[in-house]
PAZAPA-4460 file (N, C-alpha, C; in steps of 0.05 Angstrom, whole numbers, plus 32768, in hexadecimal, padded with zeros to 4 digits):
% residues 107
    n_x    n_y    n_z   ca_x   ca_y   ca_z    c_x    c_y    c_z   seq   type   mol
   7F1F   7FE6   80AB   7F0F   7FF5   80C4   7F0F   7FDB   80D9     1      M     A
   7F0E   7FCB   80D4   7F0B   7FB5   80F5   7F23   7FA7   80FD     2      R     A
   7F3D   7FAA   80E9   7F59   7FA6   80F2   7F5B   7FBD   8109     3      T     A
   7F4F   7FE3   80FA   7F4D   7FF5   8115   7F45   7FF3   812E     4      A     A
   7F33   7FF4   812B   7F14   7FE1   8140   7F28   7FD6   8153     5      V     A
   7F38   7FBA   814D   7F41   7FA6   815A   7F59   7FB9   8169     6      S     A
   7F63   7FC2   8156   7F7C   7FD0   8160   7F7F   7FDC   8180     7      V     A
   7F5C   7FFA   8174   7F54   8003   8187   7F4D   7FEF   81B0     8      A     A
   7F41   7FDB   8193   7F30   7FC8   81C0   7F4A   7FBF   81C9     9      D     A
   7F69   7FB4   81B2   7F7F   7FB0   81C1   7F84   7FC7   81DA    10      E     A
   7F84   7FD4   81D6   7F98   7FE3   81D4   7F90   8009   81F2    11      D     A
   7F73   800C   81F9   7F62   8018   81FE   7F49   8014   820D    12      A     A
   7F43   800B   821E   7F25   8007   822E   7F1E   8020   822E    13      A     A
   7F01   801C   8231   7EF1   802A   8236   7EE8   8033   8256    14      L     A
   7EEC   8047   8257   7EE9   804D   827B   7ECD   8039   8288    15      P     A
   7EC2   803B   8299   7EB2   8036   82B1   7EA2   804A   82B4    16      S     A
   7E94   8052   82B8   7E7B   8067   82CC   7E94   807B   82D4    17      F     A
   7E8C   8098   82D7   7EA4   809B   82E9   7EC3   809E   82F3    18      G     A
   7EC8   8091   82E4   7EEC   8085   82DC   7EED   808D   82C2    19      E     A
   7F1D   808B   82CB   7F27   80A3   82A7   7F2B   8089   82A1    20      S     A
   7F2E   808A   8282   7F3A   807C   826A   7F4D   8072   8276    21      P     A
   7F4C   8051   8274   7F6A   8046   827F   7F73   8044   825D    22      R     A
   7F88   804C   8258   7F96   803D   823D   7FB1   8028   8245    23      V     A
   7FA6   801D   8234   7FC3   8002   823F   7FDC   7FF3   8227    24      K     A
   7FE8   7FEE   8230   8006   7FFD   8222   8001   7FEA   8214    25      P     A
   800E   7FF1   81F1   800C   7FD7   81DE   801F   7FB8   81DE    26      A     A
   8017   7FA8   81E2   8020   7F96   81E5   8030   7F83   81C5    27      S     A
   8040   7F82   81C4   8049   7F77   81A8   8040   7F5B   8193    28      P     A
   8034   7F4E   81B1   801F   7F3E   81A8   8017   7F35   81A3    29      G     A
   7FF8   7F58   81A2   7FDE   7F58   81A5   7FC7   7F49   818C    30      A     A
   7FBA   7F3E   8194   7FAB   7F35   8180   7F9E   7F4C   8172    31      A     A
   7F8A   7F53   815F   7F88   7F66   814F   7F76   7F5E   8139    32      S     A
   7F76   7F62   8127   7F61   7F67   8114   7F4D   7F41   810C    33      G     A
   7F6A   7F36   80FD   7F76   7F24   80F7   7F87   7F06   8112    34      A     A
   7F76   7EF7   810E   7F84   7ED9   8129   7FAC   7ED5   8127    35      P     A
   7FA8   7EDD   8136   7FD3   7ED6   8130   7FCC   7EF2   8129    36      G     A
   7FC5   7F0C   8125   7FD6   7F23   811B   7FD9   7F3D   8131    37      M     A
   7FF0   7F39   8129   7FF9   7F46   814C   7FF0   7F6E   8145    38      S     A
   7FF7   7F78   8153   7FEE   7F99   8150   8002   7FA7   8142    39      T     A
   8022   7F96   8142   8026   7FAA   812F   802E   7FA0   810D    40      V     A
   801C   7F8C   810B   8016   7F7C   80EF   7FF0   7F85   80E7    41      E     A
   7FEA   7F96   8100   7FD7   7F99   80F3   7FD3   7FB0   80EC    42      A     A
   7FE9   7FC1   8100   7FE5   7FE4   80EE   7FF7   7FE2   80D9    43      L     A
   8011   7FD8   80D1   801E   7FCD   80AE   800C   7FCC   809D    44      V     A
   7FF3   7FBC   80A0   7FD4   7FBB   8095   7FC5   7FCE   8097    45      Q     A
   7FC2   7FDC   80A2   7FB1   7FF2   80A3   7FC6   8004   8088    46      L     A
   7FDB   800D   8093   7FF3   801D   8087   7FF3   8014   806F    47      K     A
   7FED   7FF8   805E   7FF0   7FE5   8042   7FD3   7FFB   803D    48      H     A
   7FBC   7FF4   8048   7FAB   7FF1   803E   7F9B   8019   8030    49      Y     A
   7FA3   802D   804E   7FA4   803F   8047   7FB4   8050   8036    50      A     A
   7FD8   804A   8031   7FE2   804F   8019   7FD6   8045   7FF4    51      T     A
   7FCB   8029   7FF2   7FBA   8020   7FEA   7FA7   8032   7FD6    52      E     A
   7F9D   803A   7FF8   7F88   804E   7FD6   7F88   8065   7FE0    53      L     A
   7FA5   8068   7FEC   7FAF   808E   7FD5   7FB2   807E   7FBE    54      S     A
   7FC3   8073   7FB9   7FC2   806A   7FA4   7FAF   8064   7F94    55      E     A
   7F9D   804E   7F96   7F81   8061   7F83   7F6A   8065   7F7F    56      L     A
   7F78   8079   7F9C   7F58   8099   7F90   7F5F   80A6   7F76    57      R     A
   7F81   80A9   7F6F   7F93   80BA   7F63   7F8A   80AF   7F4A    58      R     A
   7F84   8095   7F41   7F79   8084   7F2F   7F64   8086   7F24    59      A     A
   7F54   807E   7F40   7F34   8082   7F3F   7F2A   80A5   7F2E    60      H     A
   7F41   80B5   7F33   7F3B   80D5   7F38   7F34   80D8   7F14    61      R     A
   7F57   80CC   7F10   7F5D   80D2   7EEE   7F49   80C8   7EDE    62      S     A
   7F34   80B4   7EF1   7F2F   809C   7EC7   7F0F   80AC   7ED3    63      A     A
   7F09   80A9   7EEC   7EF3   80C6   7EEC   7EEC   80D8   7EDB    64      T     A
   7EFB   80E3   7EDD   7EFA   8103   7ECD   7F03   80F5   7EB4    65      L     A
   7F10   80E5   7EAB   7F01   80E3   7E8B   7EF4   80CC   7E85    66      S     A
   7EE7   80C7   7E95   7ECF   80CA   7E86   7EBA   80DA   7E8D    67      A     A
   7EB8   80FC   7E95   7EA4   8105   7E9F   7EB8   8116   7E79    68      V     A
   7ECD   8119   7E7C   7EDC   811E   7E64   7ED3   810B   7E49    69      A     A
   7EC9   80ED   7E3F   7EC9   80EA   7E36   7E98   80E9   7E23    70      N     A
   7E99   80F9   7E3F   7E7E   80EA   7E40   7E6A   80E1   7E50    71      G     A
   7E7A   80CB   7E5F   7E73   80A8   7E6B   7E5E   80AF   7E85    72      T     A
   7E6A   80CD   7E8C   7E5F   80CB   7EA8   7E61   80F3   7EB3    73      L     A
   7E45   80F4   7EBE   7E43   8112   7EC8   7E53   8118   7ED2    74      T     A
   7E5E   813A   7ED3   7E74   814B   7EE4   7E67   8138   7F08    75      A     A
   7E3D   8141   7F0B   7E49   8141   7F2D   7E47   811C   7F35    76      D     A
   7E3E   8109   7F1E   7E40   80E3   7F23   7E68   80ED   7F33    77      A     A
   7E75   80FA   7F21   7E95   80F9   7F23   7E93   80FE   7F3A    78      A     A
   7E94   8124   7F45   7E94   812D   7F5B   7E8E   8113   7F6C    79      I     A
   7E80   8103   7F6F   7E6C   80F7   7F82   7E88   80D5   7F80    80      V     A
   7E8D   80D3   7F73   7EAA   80C5   7F74   7EB7   80C4   7F79    81      R     A
   7EBE   80D1   7F6F   7EDF   80DE   7F85   7EE1   80E5   7FA2    82      V     A
   7ECC   80F5   7FA9   7ECB   80FC   7FC9   7EBD   80EB   7FD3    83      D     A
   7EAD   80C3   7FC8   7EB5   80BE   7FD5   7ED6   80B1   7FD9    84      T     A
   7EDC   80AA   7FC6   7EFC   809D   7FCA   7F03   80B1   7FDE    85      V     A
   7F06   80CC   7FC5   7F1A   80D8   7FF3   7F14   80D8   8000    86      R     A
   7EF2   80CC   8011   7EF4   80CD   8029   7EF2   80B8   803A    87      S     A
   7EFB   809A   8022   7F05   8089   8022   7F1E   8080   8025    88      L     A
   7F34   8096   8020   7F47   808F   8022   7F53   809F   8042    89      E     A
   7F40   80B7   8039   7F45   80D3   8059   7F37   80BD   806B    90      A     A
   7F23   809C   8075   7F1D   808E   808A   7F37   807E   8091    91      L     A
   7F45   806D   8076   7F53   8061   8082   7F6B   8061   808C    92      A     A
   7F6C   8080   8079   7F98   8092   8087   7F83   809C   80A3    93      H     A
   7F71   809B   80B4   7F72   80A9   80C2   7F6F   808F   80DB    94      H     A
   7F61   8089   80CA   7F5B   8068   80E1   7F79   8054   80E6    95      A     A
   7F86   805B   80D0   7FA5   805B   80D3   7FB2   8054   80E6    96      W     A
   7FAF   807F   80DF   7FBB   8085   80F3   7FBA   808F   810F    97      R     A
   7FA3   8082   811B   7F90   8086   8139   7F98   8077   814D    98      S     A
   7F94   8053   8133   7FA5   8036   813B   7FC2   803B   8149    99      A     A
   7FC5   8050   812C   7FE7   8047   8140   7FFC   805E   8157   100      A     A
   7FDA   806B   8161   7FDF   808C   8169   7FD7   8075   8183   101      H     A
   7FC3   8064   8181   7FB9   804F   819B   7FCA   803B   81A5   102      L     A
   7FDF   8028   818E   7FEC   8026   8194   7FFE   8020   819D   103      A     A
   800F   803E   819F   8025   804D   81AB   803B   8052   8197   104      G     A
   8035   8051   817A   8043   8055   816C   804A   8079   8155   105      R     A
   8061   8072   8147   8061   8091   813F   805A   808A   811E   106      G     A
   8054   806E   8111   805A   806B   80FF   804C   807C   80EB   107      D     A
***
């Protein structure tokens, strides 16, 4: 999320009171989340994390439902865990897409 915020900070400026929003074009060498990381590198990293969470979500769901079948986890606890991971995945995906949009890239 820090990487997404840094891309947003780099590419958009908040307007002063009474002004319209000012959006700066993305610069290829703009610093973002880590020192020396360009906006493009930050977007690649965000996409990687979103994809990784998507893969984790599938494996986590299967393991969690197996734990319910084994009796080691209640159905209520399993629903909470699966929903939490699903929400994290959605947030990561939206952070990546929002950062890409702000940077003017249709990745």
